[in-house]
N, C-alpha and C positions, 0 to 999 in steps of 0.2 A: 259486526256488533263494536266489536272494540275501535274499528273505524268512525262508528256513528257515535262513541262516544267523546272522541277526539274534534273531532264535529262541532259538537253540543258545547264543547270546551272552546271551543275559537267564536261561537256565536256569542256566546255569553261574554267572551272579551270583547267586541266588536259592540256589545249594547250595554258595556259596563261604566260606571259612572266616574267622571273626571272631576277631578279634588280642585282642581286649579293653584297645585298649590306652587309657592316661589320662597325661595329661599333667603330667610335675612339674616344679613352679617353683623355676629355680633362682638368681632373682634377676636384677637388671638386666634385666626384660623377657623373658628366657630360659626357653624351656619346651622342656624333653627328654621325649624315650622312653626310658625304659631298657632295654634287653635282658638277656636272661635269660645268666649263664653256664653256654653249655651248647651241646654241639655242635649245627649246622642240621640239623633234622628235620622227618620228619612229625606230629611231638607239636606244636612252635613254630612248624613253619613259617619258618622263619629269622627268628625273634622274639629274636634273643641279639647285636645290633648297638645300637649309639647313635642317635638322631638329633633334629634340635632346632629349634627354630623361635626366631627372634627378631622380637621386634616394633620395627617401623624406624618406626611411627606410621602410615604409611597402605600397608603392604607388611609380610604374613611373610617373611622370610629364613630359607631352609630350609638346615640343614645335615646334609647327607647324607640321601637319599629312600627309605633302607630295601630292604629286600630283595624285596619287589616292590611290584606295581602297587596289588594291595589293601591291602595296609601302607600306602602313602602314599595311598591314598583317604579308609581309616578314620583317618589320622593328619590329616589335613587334617582333616575332620569334627569331628573330637574336638577341636582346636585352635580353630576356628570358634565352638565353645560359649565363649570365651572372650572372642574377638576375633575379629568376623568383617572379615577384611582377605583381599586378593588373594594370592597369591605370586605376585613380578616376576623373582623371583631364586634359583637354586641351586647351594649350592656342594659339587662332591662332592670328597671327601680324599685319594680315592687310586683303583685300578682293582680292589679286591678288592672282586669283587659281591655282597657281602650289606649293601654301601655304597649302591647306587646302579642297582639295580635298579627302584627307585618313579621313576625317571625320567621314565617313559613317560605317568604321570599327570602331570607338572607342564609337561609339554611338550602338553598338550592345555588344558591351566591356560594357556599362554602364555608362560611362565616362560624366562627364558634360564640356560641350565646351564652353570656353569663349573667345568674340571680341569685336570688335569695332560694336556698334549702326548702322555702316555702309550697315553691313550685311544686313538688312532690305530689303536693296536695289536692292537686288538680287532676280533676279526669278529663279524659280527654272527650269522654262520650257526655259529658252534658254540654247544653245548649246554651252561650255565652249569652251576655248581658248583651254584646253589641252583634250578634245576630239574632237575638230576640227584638232591636228595636232600629235595626237600620233595612237598609233594602239588599231586597238577594241579590242586585243586578252587582250592589259596592262589596256585599260578604263575599261574592263567587272566589273559589280556591284559596279562601282564608280556612286555617285550620290549625289549631290551639299546637302550637310547637314550644315545648316548654328549654330551658337554659339545658346545655350539654354539660356545665359547670356550674358548681355552688360557692356561693362565697358564703362562707363563717369567718363571723369577728371583723377582722382588717388586714386585709395584704395587698403587699406591693407588687406589680405587676410592672412589666416591661414593654414597651412596643415602640418599633423604631427608632432604640436608645433613649426614649423618654419613660421617666417614673410614671407610673400611675396608682395612686393611692383606692382601694375599692373599700368602705365601711359599710358591714351588716350593723346597722342600729339594733342594739341589747334591748329585748321587750318588744314592748308596742310604742308606736309615735303617730304619724299617719294611719299606720297598717301595721300587723305583726310581721310583715316581710321588705320594710322600708330599707335601702340600698343609696347613698351616694357614692359618687366619683370626683375624687381631688385631682387636680391637674397641678401641681407647686409649682413647676415652671411658668405657666400660663396665669399663674395667683386665681383660678376657673373653678367651678364647684358647682356639677349635676345635682341639684339635690332630688329631682322629681317631685310627688306629692308633699314631701314633705315644705315647701316653699309653693304659694298660693298670691296669686296680685290677680287685681281686675275684677276679683270675684271671690265670695264667701267658702272658705277649706270648707271640708266634709270631714268629720268625725268617723263614721261609717264603723269601721272596726276598730279603730286605733285608742288610743289612750290622751289625754289633754294634758296631764302632768308629763308623759315621755315625751310626747310630740315637744311641749316647750323647753323641757330638759333638752334636747339634741338642739334645738331652732336654736338657743342660748348657747351652746358650743359651736354653733352654726357661726353665731357674730362675735365669737373672740377669734373666727380666723382670720389670718391677711388674704383678703380676696378683694378682687377687685371686680369680677364676673361670678353671679349668682343665676343659675338658669335653674326657678321650677316648674312643673310639670303642669302648670297651667298659669296664663298670662304672660304681658310681655315684656314686663320692666326685668332687665337683667342686670343692675348696677349694686354697688355692695349693701346697698340699703333693701334690693328686693327680697329680702324675707321678714322686714320690720310690718309691712301690713299683717300676715300670719300672728305674727309673736304678738303683737300687741291686740291681736282679736282673742288671740286663746287666754293668754294673760286675763283680760279684760272680764272674761267670761268664767273662770277661775275663780278670782276674785268674789267675780260677786254672788257668786252660787256659795262659796265660803262664808261668805254673808248671809245668807239664807239660811243657811246651816247652822252656823254659830246662834240664832235668834230663834230656831226651831221650826222653821221654814218646811213646805213639802215642794214637790216639783212644782205644783200648779202656782205657788209662789214664785217661784225661781222664773216662770215664765212670763208671768205679767211684770216684775220688774225688771226681766233684764233686756229690754227692749234694742239696747247698745244702738242707741240713735245714730253714732258716727259710722253706720255700717245698712244701715237704711237703704241706702241709694245704690250699694253695691248690688253687683248681678248674683244670683243665686240666694240673696238674702229670703226671700218667703220659700224657698225651697229647702233648703241649707239649717236655717241660725234656729228654729223651733229644735230640730231633730237635734242639733248639734248638743242644747242646750238639756235634750230630754238624756244624751248619753254621756253626757258629761257630769250630770247630776248622780246619776246613777253610779258612776264611779268614784266622785268624790264621797259621795257618803258611806263606801266605806274605808277611806285611806282613813 
């Protein structure tokens, strides 16, 4: 019976989905796989998120392991064509499952995974969003593996004699679990879903004021590279799209509240035409107004 299980697993792998991943050189020894600006479904099988590798000299540092075991396995195989190094550390930027369900593959390689303590809230028995929305062939061997070490506040760690700064955002921003990674020697920041470009951001379980505050702090940092969780732009202006969108929305809602308007007034008046042609406008914009209005109504 055990042998049958092994054969079934091998058969599943042979029929598994090929993501056709190609790493992009961002500079400073950083390579990223950039996801498509799409909703996760059985066509992209979760390839709608960014996952990055940093050449630390003797190892690859991974930031966000991606949506599935197979995605992580393929990403690592492709990056090793550039340079064959082990993966010893993986950073999870937050708890949304498109960013970290590849953890299981790196755990098999012996990597230590770091992330927010909010991962403690995740039940390993609950079906994930990814599991419910992508094909079984792509999800094969995927299982929720939460971080080994939790980061609270700001923590400096050293990998291969390079200082890395991990910052767990206080309160809520995009989510209640946001963590970003800063590499001072490379003037590079990995922001996770604090930064979107090429598509409308999603407030979901976040807080608009907290998010704006964090992005304004990032804008004041000495950076040449900013890699977000979604979108291909990685220069020092990469956070501008998200920050401008959130600030315009907040200002508009505050004006509606000041004149005694309600949520329906906000929805009608805040079309925010600058963003109407952006990806996810129809899917996310109205929901963002609804979430932000409820937050700002009680400020």
